[in-house]
N, C-alpha and C positions, 0 to 999 in steps of 0.2 A: 419507602419511598426510593423508586430509581435514582440515581444521578440526572442520567437522561434517560427520558424516554418521550418515545415516539410514536403516537397514535392514528392509523387509518389515515394518514398523510398523502394527497394526492397534487399534484401540479401540471396543468397542461397549459402547452404555449400556441400560441395562433402565428402562425409562418405563411408569409405569402409565397403564392405561387407563381413560377413565370418560367416560361421557355424559352430557350437562347434565339437569337436574333434580332435585328431591327425592329421589324414590323411588331412581334411580341412585346419586343420593350415600351413602343408607342402604345400598345395597348393596352398593359397594364399600367401606364401613367393615367391611362382613363377611368379604367375597373382594373382593379387587382381580385382575384382569386385568392383564397386562404383555406389552408389544410390545420388541425388542428394534432396536435404531437403531444402524448399522454408521455411527459418525461417520468413522471413516478406515478402510480398508481396501487394508493391503498398501502401505504408500506407500515409496519409496524417492530417496533424491535426496543430494548431497553438496554443501560451500557451501566454496570455500577462503577462507582469512584475510583481512580486507580489502575479501571483495566486499560490492555492496548487492544484495540480491536483492528482486524485488518479488514477492509470498506471494498470489495474487489467486484470486478465485473466488466464485461467487454465495453469497447468504446460505444456512445450511445445507452447504454444499459442506466444511465440515471443517477450515477456517482456525484457527478460534480453539482448536480441540481440539488441533490441532498445535502453536501455539505454548505452550499449558500444558504440554505433553507436553517440549518442548525446553526449558520453564523451569523443569522439574521439579517441576511442582502435580499433575500428574496422571501415573500409571503408565499404560503402554498394556498390552495383555491380551497382546501377543506381537512379537517384533521386537526391535531393538538399536537404540539409542542413543547414539553417542560425539560427544562436544562437548570438542576440545582435551583429550584422551585422558581424560575422565570421564564416566560414566554421570547425568545431571542429578538423576533420583530416588533414585540409590541414595548422591553424593558430594554431596548437595543444602548442607551448610554450606560447604564447600570452594567447590561450584558457584556457589553465589549472590553471593558477592563477587568473581565475574567477567562478571555479567551485569547488564544496567538493561533495567527493562521498562515502556512507556510504552502505558497505555491511555486510547485518547480519550476513552471514557464512564465512565471510574472515576475516583478519584483518591487519591494518596497523602499529600494534604496535609491538616494539621489545617486544618477550614473558618474555625473563630471565630480564627486567631493570623497572624500572617504569616509568609511562607515561609521567611523565614528563619530564624524559632526552630524550622518543621519539617527545616530544614536541620542544625540545630545538634545534634536528635536524631538525625537519620540519621549523623552524624558518630561519635557513639556505638554504636549499634548495627553499625554497620561497622568498627568501633576503627577510624577513622582519624586519623594521625597529624596532630597539629595543626597545624603549618605546611606541610605537607600539604594538608590541608584548608582553609587559609586560600587557599593560592595559585590551588588547582583550584575553590574557590566564587567567589574575584575575577574569574577568567578568565570562567567562567559566565556572570556578572553581566555580563559588561562583550561579551562575544557576544553574550548572546542578550537586550541591551538591556532589562537587570532594576533596573537603577539607581534610576529611580523609584517601582518597585512590589515592591519585595524586602520592606521594613516595612510594607506596606500588607495588613489583614488580608484572608485570601484570599477571602472571602465576596463583600468589595467589589471584588473583581478582574474584567474581562470575561473571556469566555470563551478569546481570545485570549492575554491576559495570562497566565493562570491556565495554560495550556498550555505556555507557554514555561516557566514556573516548574516544573513538572512533569517537562521533558524537563532542567531542571537537577537537579533533586532526584536523578533517575535515572543522574546520572553523576559525583555527587559522588566515589563511590569508584574513580573510573578504569575501567570496565567494558572488556571486550573485545571483549565484543557486546552490541549495542543492538535490543531486540525492538521495533517500533514498531506500533502497533494503531490505524490509524485516529487518525496524529497532527493532524488537520489538517480534522477533522471538522466544521463549522461556523463554521469560522477565516473571517476576512476578508480580502482578497487582500494587505494587506501583513505581516499575520501569518504567513499559508502561507508568502510568500517570506523572513522572518527563518528560518522554521524549517528551510525547505528548505537555505539558503544554509548557515546552522551545521549542518546534517547532513551536506553535502558536503562542508565544512573540517572539520568532525571524523573523518570517511573521509579524507580526505586527509592531513593533518596526523598522526593517531594511528591509522591502520590499524585503525580500530574497525567488525566487521563488524556489518553492518544486513540485520535481516529486516523487510521491509516490509509489513505486509498492509494495504489500503485499498481502497475503492471508487471512489475519486477518482482518474483514470484519469493526470492531469495530475501527481498525485505521482508516481506510478509512472516517466511520460515526464523528468521532471525529474531523480528521481535515481537510478533504477536501469536498469544494462544488459544484465541478465536476468532474466526473468521466471518462476515456476514457476505453472502453473494447476491451482488441482485442482477438482473437479468429483463430486460424490456420492462423496465419502470417495477418491478414485483421482488419482492425479497424470496428468494429462492431455496436459501440454504442459512443456517443461522447455528453456528456449533463450533466446537474445538478442532483446531487443526489436525489433533492427535485423532481424533474420529474419522478424520476425512481420511487420514494416512491407513487406517487400519482398514479402511474400505474399497480402497483405490490401491492402495502399495502390495500389488500380489505379486508381480512380477521381477523377480530378483535376476541379476547380471553378475553370470559366473564365469570367470575366468580361471581355467585350467592351467598349470605351466606344468608340462613334462614334454619328452624325449619320445614317451611310446605313442603307438596308433591306438586309437580310441573307435571301437565301434559298439554302440550303445542305442538304444530303444526304450523308451520308456513313457509311461501316462504321466505329463506333468511337464514334459520337455518341448517347447514351444520353439526353439530354434537353436541348431547346432552350425557353428562356422570354425574351419580350421584356420589358424592365425601361425604366424613362424614359431611362436613361444610354444603353441599347443591347442588350445581351444578355446572359443567362448559359447556359452549356452545362454539363452533367455530362460527362465524357471516361472510356471506358476506354481507358488508354495501355496495354496492351498490344494493343489492336486500331491503335490509333492514337497515335503519342506526340504530345507538344504541338508540337514546333517544327514537325511535319509539318503539323498542322492549324492553328494560325497562318500559317504558309505557303499552304496553301490558302485560308484566310480573306483573307487580305491580297491574294488576288488579285480578291477579287470587291468588298472593301470598301474604304474608307479607315479606318485603327485612331490612334483617338487615344491610348486607352490600354489597359491588360491587366492584370488580377489573376489570380494563378495560387494557388489553395489545395488541399492535400491534405485527405484525409480526417483526420479527428480520432482522436485514439487512442480515444476510446469507441466511437465507430462499428467500430473495427479488432476489439477487443475484443469486442462484440456479435457480431460475425462468427465469431468464435473459439467462441462461446460456442454458439451456433448450428451450425458445424459439429461439434461434440461431444454435441449434443443435451443442453445441460445449461441 
């Protein structure tokens, strides 16, 4: 049986409708109109223990609703959700000891006291053994480079420093599952790298299952081998990132460094642009592969240097969104 199994889960929200203006405000006070929004619609998927899965989709797709159901905060209208043989909203007390949750735009740290004091409070909340707590805390402080900031009031920390403390706080009780919702939002390159390397090491060493929701596709590319795309409340794609790249990463960006003038036309050349150092091309690799293209060019001019780039992951995801019209 899968470690995480979601079967035909749906959730609808009842939302009050009101137009702007004082007259409409008074009218809605006495009689309200409502609309029903289906946040997730009959979704199903399974995740094995130790996987890192990117759970992606545009705003309003249903990502946060799914995470809240998986973490036991929301109860679905219908469907089943079993995680490590528990139902999150029914076995809540037992279940929350096995999960860690990090929301990039929400904090579990007390603003006016050092993170170390919040850690001590969480020790009591989760009833962690003192020896085990000290060992885990010291390990997290070392791996997340918190030595110089652990005793500084949280309000004085930078966003990157605070986020590293948030991740440490969510892992003090050694959970088996980690939910990361926009964990690197607004972080600088150094902080992003620290967080990503830590998550990879945590997954490799302790087999912690990670579900990552983010709009930063470089996070997905750095951490997840599998993605689940959700749109309009439905699962639209569930598969490997490699398969996705093979399908959509067909355009190659080739820069030819040369002093010679180049006249060339061939099927598969989407665009040619003259630059100071030579030429830039966009090539459809399904029509002409790179080696054939370079062979063709080398017969016409002397090539000083070549740069070849693939489509970035953001462009690939945009293509995926367009295909599913979301």
